[in-house]
C-alpha positions, 0 to 999 in steps of 0.5 A: 609706400602704402598709405591708408587714406580717404578717397573722396566721392559724392556730389559737389558740396556733398562729400562722402569718403571711402577709407582705402589702402592705396599706393602713395603715388596714386591720385586721390580718386585713383587706383586703390588696393582695398576699401576698409571703411567709409566716412560721412562728415555731413551726418550729425551722429558719427557715421564712420564705419571701419573694419578694424581687423583689416586696419590692423592687418595693413598697419602690421604689413607696413601701411601708414595712415594719414593724419585724418584717418589716424584720428578716425581709427582712434575714434572707432576704437574708442567707440568699440571699447565703450560699446 
């Protein structure tokens, strides 16, 4: 199964995440199919950038987002609607 999930990058104590489409059997920092966004939890303002068109394409093809990514997508859609 294909999952949309976070890939951790950044230094120890300074996390930075890429939102990727990957096979569920791949390791967290392992192989992935496509990068569709980024998330920086240390910034005070919302620093999540997601390509919602790619998200819709992958979900339409059967990819399942993780719980965390699902909430980030929901926030991105709300921010886009209010802008």
